[in-house]
C-alpha positions in Angstrom: -14.9 -20.3 -8.7 -16.1 -19.3 -12.2 -15.4 -15.8 -13.4 -18.6 -13.7 -13.7 -19.3 -11.6 -16.8 -20.6 -8.9 -14.6 -18.8 -5.5 -15.0 -16.6 -4.1 -12.2 -18.9 -1.6 -10.4 -16.3 0.4 -8.5 -18.8 2.8 -7.1 -21.1 0.1 -5.7 -18.2 -1.9 -4.3 -16.3 0.9 -2.7 -18.3 1.1 0.6 -18.0 -2.6 1.0 -14.2 -2.3 0.6 -14.2 0.3 3.4 -16.1 -2.1 5.6 -13.4 -4.7 5.0 -10.5 -2.4 6.1 -12.5 -1.1 9.0 -13.2 -4.6 10.3 -9.5 -5.5 10.1 -8.5 -2.3 11.9 -11.0 -2.8 14.7 -9.8 -6.4 15.4 -6.1 -5.7 15.2 -6.5 -2.6 17.4 -7.3 -4.8 20.3 -3.6 -5.9 20.2 -2.0 -2.4 20.1 0.9 -2.3 22.4 0.7 -6.0 23.4 4.0 -6.9 21.8 2.5 -9.8 19.7 3.0 -9.0 16.0 1.7 -12.4 14.8 -1.5 -12.2 16.8 -2.2 -8.7 15.6 -1.7 -9.7 12.0 -3.8 -12.8 12.4 -6.7 -10.8 13.9 -6.6 -8.5 10.9 -6.5 -11.4 8.5 -9.4 -13.1 10.0 -11.6 -10.0 10.0 -10.7 -9.0 6.5 -11.4 -12.5 5.1 -14.7 -12.7 6.8 -15.8 -9.3 5.4 -14.5 -10.1 1.9 -16.6 -13.3 1.8 -19.7 -11.2 2.3 -19.1 -9.2 -0.9 -20.8 -10.2 -4.2 -17.6 -10.7 -6.1 -15.6 -13.5 -7.6 -12.4 -12.3 -6.1 -8.8 -13.7 -6.3 -6.1 -12.5 -4.0 -3.1 -11.5 -6.2 -1.2 -9.6 -3.5 -1.6 -11.3 -0.1 -0.1 -12.8 3.0 2.2 -15.1 0.9 2.1 -18.3 -1.0 -0.5 -21.0 0.0 2.1 -23.0 2.0 3.2 -19.9 3.9 -0.2 -18.4 4.8 -3.3 -20.3 5.9 -5.6 -17.5 4.9 -5.6 -14.7 2.3 -2.8 -16.4 0.5 -1.9 -15.5 -3.1 -4.4 -17.2 -5.3 -7.1 -17.6 -2.6 -10.7 -17.1 -3.9 -12.9 -14.8 -1.8 -16.4 -13.3 -2.1 -19.7 -15.0 -2.7 -18.7 -15.8 -6.3 -21.9 -14.1 -7.6 -20.4 -10.8 -8.8 -17.7 -9.5 -11.1 -14.3 -11.2 -11.3 -11.8 -9.0 -9.5 -8.2 -8.8 -8.5 -7.5 -8.0 -4.8 -4.3 -6.7 -3.3 -4.2 -6.4 0.4 -2.0 -6.0 3.5 -4.3 -6.9 6.4 -2.0 -5.1 8.8 0.7 -2.9 7.3 2.9 -2.3 10.3 2.6 -5.3 12.5 5.6 -4.1 14.5 4.1 -0.6 14.7 0.9 -2.1 16.2 2.7 -4.4 18.6 4.8 -1.5 19.9 2.0 1.2 19.7 4.0 3.3 17.1 2.5 5.6 14.5 1.2 4.8 11.0 -0.1 1.2 11.3 -2.8 0.7 8.6 -5.1 -1.9 7.2 -4.9 -1.7 3.4 -6.8 -3.2 0.5 -7.2 -2.5 -3.2 -9.6 -4.0 -5.8 -9.7 -3.9 -9.6 -11.0 -5.8 -12.5 -9.5 -9.3 -13.1 -6.0 -8.9 -14.6 -5.6 -5.3 -13.5 -2.7 -5.7 -11.0 0.9 -6.9 -11.3 1.2 -10.3 -9.7 4.4 -9.3 -7.9 6.3 -12.1 -6.2 7.3 -11.8 -2.6 10.7 -10.2 -3.2 12.2 -6.8 -2.8 11.4 -3.9 -5.1 13.4 -0.7 -5.6 10.8 2.1 -5.4 10.7 5.8 -6.4 7.6 8.0 -6.0 6.6 11.6 -6.1 3.2 13.3 -5.8 0.9 14.8 -8.4 1.4 18.0 -10.4 4.7 17.2 -12.0 5.6 16.6 -15.6 6.1 13.0 -16.6 9.6 11.7 -15.9 10.5 14.5 -13.6 12.4 11.9 -11.7 13.4 8.5 -13.0 15.0 5.3 -11.8 18.0 5.9 -14.1 18.9 9.1 -12.2 21.3 9.0 -9.3 20.0 9.9 -5.9 21.4 13.4 -6.1 19.9 13.9 -9.6 16.5 12.9 -8.4 16.5 15.3 -5.5 17.9 18.2 -7.6 15.4 17.5 -10.4 12.4 17.5 -8.0 13.5 20.7 -6.4 13.8 22.4 -9.8 10.3 21.2 -10.8 8.9 22.3 -7.5 10.6 25.7 -7.8 12.3 25.5 -4.4 15.7 25.1 -3.0 16.9 21.6 -2.5 16.9 22.2 1.2 13.1 22.5 1.1 12.8 18.9 -0.2 12.0 16.0 2.2 12.6 12.4 1.2 11.0 9.5 3.0 13.2 6.4 3.4 12.8 3.1 5.3 15.4 3.0 8.1 17.4 0.0 7.1 21.1 -0.8 6.9 20.7 -1.3 3.1 19.8 2.3 2.7 22.9 3.8 4.4 24.5 4.9 1.1 21.1 6.4 -0.1 20.7 8.3 3.1 24.2 9.6 2.9 23.7 10.8 -0.7 20.4 12.5 0.1 22.0 14.4 3.0 24.9 15.5 0.8 22.3 17.4 -1.3 21.1 19.3 1.7 17.6 17.8 1.5 15.9 16.5 4.7 15.0 12.9 5.3 12.0 11.4 7.1 13.0 8.0 8.3 10.3 5.4 8.9 10.7 2.1 10.7 8.0 0.2 8.8 5.0 0.8 6.5 6.2 1.9 3.1 2.7 1.9 1.6 2.0 4.8 3.9 5.4 6.2 3.0 4.6 6.4 -0.6 1.1 7.7 0.1 2.7 10.6 2.0 4.1 12.0 -1.3 0.6 12.5 -2.7 -0.3 14.9 0.2 3.0 16.7 0.5 1.3 19.9 1.8 -0.1 17.9 4.7 2.7 15.4 5.4 5.7 17.4 4.4 7.1 14.6 2.3 8.0 15.2 -1.4 9.6 11.9 -2.5 9.9 8.3 -1.4 12.8 6.1 -2.4 14.4 2.9 -1.4 13.9 -0.9 -1.3 10.9 -2.6 0.2 8.5 -5.4 -0.4 7.3 -5.8 -4.0 3.7 -6.6 -2.9 3.6 -3.4 -0.9 4.8 -1.6 -4.0 1.7 -2.7 -6.0 -0.5 -1.6 -3.1 1.3 1.8 -3.1 0.8 2.1 -6.8 -2.9 1.5 -6.4 -3.1 4.3 -3.9 -1.2 6.7 -6.1 -3.4 5.8 -9.1 -6.3 7.1 -7.0 -4.5 10.1 -5.4 -2.3 11.1 -8.3 1.5 11.0 -8.5 4.3 9.1 -10.2 5.8 5.8 -9.1 8.4 3.5 -10.5 9.4 0.0 -9.3 12.1 -2.5 -10.2 12.0 -6.0 -8.8 15.2 -7.2 -7.0 16.3 -10.8 -6.8 18.8 -12.2 -4.4 18.9 -15.8 -5.4 17.5 -18.5 -7.7 14.5 -19.1 -5.4 13.4 -15.5 -5.8 13.9 -15.7 -9.6 11.8 -18.8 -9.5 9.0 -16.9 -7.7 9.1 -14.4 -10.5 8.8 -17.1 -13.2 5.9 -18.6 -11.3 4.2 -15.2 -11.3 4.6 -15.0 -15.1 7.4 -12.4 -15.0 10.0 -12.9 -17.7 11.9 -9.5 -17.9 13.7 -9.5 -14.5 15.2 -6.0 -15.1 12.0 -4.2 -16.2 11.2 -0.9 -14.6 7.5 -0.7 -13.9 5.6 2.5 -14.0 2.6 3.1 -11.7 0.2 2.3 -14.6 2.1 -0.9 -15.4 1.7 -2.1 -11.9 -2.0 -1.2 -11.8 -3.3 -1.2 -15.4 -7.0 -0.4 -14.9 -9.2 1.7 -12.6 -9.2 0.5 -9.0 -10.7 1.3 -5.7 -8.5 1.6 -2.5 -9.3 1.7 1.2 -7.0 2.1 4.2 -8.0 2.4 7.8 -5.8 3.7 10.6 -4.9 1.3 13.4 -2.5 3.6 15.3 -2.5 7.3 14.9 -0.4 8.6 11.9 0.2 11.4 9.5 -2.4 10.1 7.1 -5.2 8.7 9.3 -6.2 8.7 13.0 -6.0 5.3 14.6 -8.8 3.4 16.3 -10.1 5.4 19.2 -11.9 4.0 22.2 -14.6 5.9 24.1 -17.2 4.7 26.6 -19.3 2.3 24.7 -17.8 3.1 21.3 -14.9 2.6 18.9 -14.2 5.1 16.1 -12.2 4.5 13.0 -11.0 6.7 10.2 -10.8 5.4 6.7 -9.6 6.8 3.4 -11.6 5.5 0.5 -10.5 6.3 -3.1 -11.6 5.6 -6.7 -9.1 6.1 -9.5 -11.9 6.4 -12.1 -13.2 9.7 -10.6 -10.2 10.7 -8.5 -12.6 10.9 -5.5 -11.0 10.7 -2.1 -13.3 10.2 0.9 -12.4 10.2 4.6 -15.0 8.2 6.5 -15.4 8.3 10.3 -17.2 5.2 11.6 -18.4 5.0 15.2 -19.1 1.4 16.2 -20.9 0.6 19.5 -19.2 -2.1 21.6 -20.6 -4.0 24.6 
């Protein structure tokens, strides 16, 4: 697919992006509570790919379902769209929270971001140590170099509140036991989540609604880039450092063009240009309502954002079903 010289028209493409996430949510919602993670994910992948191929873009998936040999569709490097529009990078998670969907648990989302070609970090499928806070704070209020206790204390000082009023979101994993212990020693509260750290980071941007002030911990690097795209639109600070467990993972980084394996990426280094971002609720959550079924209708709720203008739209879409 040749790269078009057309400019990235984020305003014109944003509604199309919402349709992509809506379609994926509607299809995966059919498998809520069915106990089949793979089927739910595949339903979302199929729907997302079909809708993407209707858009007038020359798109390349830079954050996707995995390498070509691991994912039959929406793999990293896959070309999508009609090929007639601007060249764009696409980062997506067709179903963030496959387990949440299979078990009918909160905060499953379909997530996609789009920006001009070359605008997003081509993060390999490894872990990333992440740290995020919401908007309204001075730069470097918290940093990766700080200890866990220093981060919590610094944020409380910047917010002008006791440490006890800070809530930190952390993925509930054995690898985070020490982090959780250190947070609790400060007196801060912890919101543990079982899956879905894109939503976890997004919670920080709407602390007054979600009650979450900070996100920290290790999760997937691809999800880190998606979360950075969301915060670029919503406001907030984020840092990420890639983690490598073996030579295979270091090889993946080299393949993605990453040479500094110890680099700490800021939000704007993970997403370097203006992007658009859409997420649709699959199951009910603290950010979005899930897909709702009524007699003859299905209703979705989507958050659609543009970093260029800082606009945040919440779209309710009612779709008749036979």
